[in-house]
N, C-alpha and C positions, 0 to 999 in steps of 0.2 A: 605206817600204811595199814589202814583200817580193813577190816573183811569187807565190808561196803566196796570200799575202794577197789579191793583187790578182784572183788566177783563182776563189777563194771568194766575192769579191765579185761577180765577173763571173757566176758560176754562180747565185748567188741572184737577180740581176738577170733573167737570162735566163729562170730557173724561174717567177719571177714575169710576165713578160712573155708564156711559154706558157701560162700558167693565164690571164690576161687573153685571150689570142689564142682558147682553147677556150671562156671564157663568150661572146665573141663570135661565136663559130662556132655554139654552141646557142642563142643569141637569133636568128640568123640562118634558123638551120632550124625552129625555132619559128614565125616568122614566114612562111616559106615555106608549113608544113604548114597554117596557119590560111588563107593564101590559097587553097590549094587545096582545102579543105574545098568541097562542094557546100551552097547553103542549103536547107534543108528545105522542101518545097513547102507550099504555104498552105493550099490544099483542094484536093480530088480530084474534087468535083463539079462538073458544068457550070450556071454560074449561068444563068438563063433572062433573056432580056433584057426589058425593061419595055415597055410598050404604049406606041404613038406617039400622038399627038392624032388622029390620023384615026381609030385602031381605036377609041379612047375617044367620039369621034362617032358612029362606027357603032354601038357598043353602045348609047348614049344614044337613038340614033333607034330602034333596033330596040324598045327597053323601050317607049318612047312609043307607036310604032306596035303593040305587043302590048299595053299598056294601054289604048289606045282601041279595040282588037277585042275586049277582054274586057268592057270597059263597054257595047259595042254588044252584047254577047252577054247580058249581064245585064238589058240593057232589053227586049232580044226575049223572054227569060224573063218578066219583069214583064209585059209586054203581052199576053201568052200566058195567062198564069194570071189577069191579070182576064179576058179572053174568055171563059176555062172557066168561071170564077165568074158571068158575065153570063149565059151559056148555060143553066147549071144553074138561075139564077132564073128565066128565061124558060120551060124547060121544066117545073119545077115550078108555076108559074103556069097553064099549059097544061094540064097533069094535072089540076090543080087545078080547073079549068073542065071538063073531060071529066068527072070525076067528079060534078060538080054537076048538069050537062045530063043524065046518065044515070041520074038518080034520079027 
């Protein structure tokens, strides 16, 4: 084997090694670029935290007190309506008596 053939074979081998080194360098650069990329933000709005058990108990208590107050108010309206109806009947009866006595 002559020096020329040996040199040619070494040149081809070096060229192959250079190509492999270039490919490895490209893969490493791609990995570095992927590692440097920032992940996209999931969302931009502020999530409102949920209510605690104490808040729900407070809301439930307020609804109960409001319901009882509303019921008492309707009972007062009903009692007032019955009172007005009884008053109207009594006044009508008195008016009828006055009309009969006046004749």
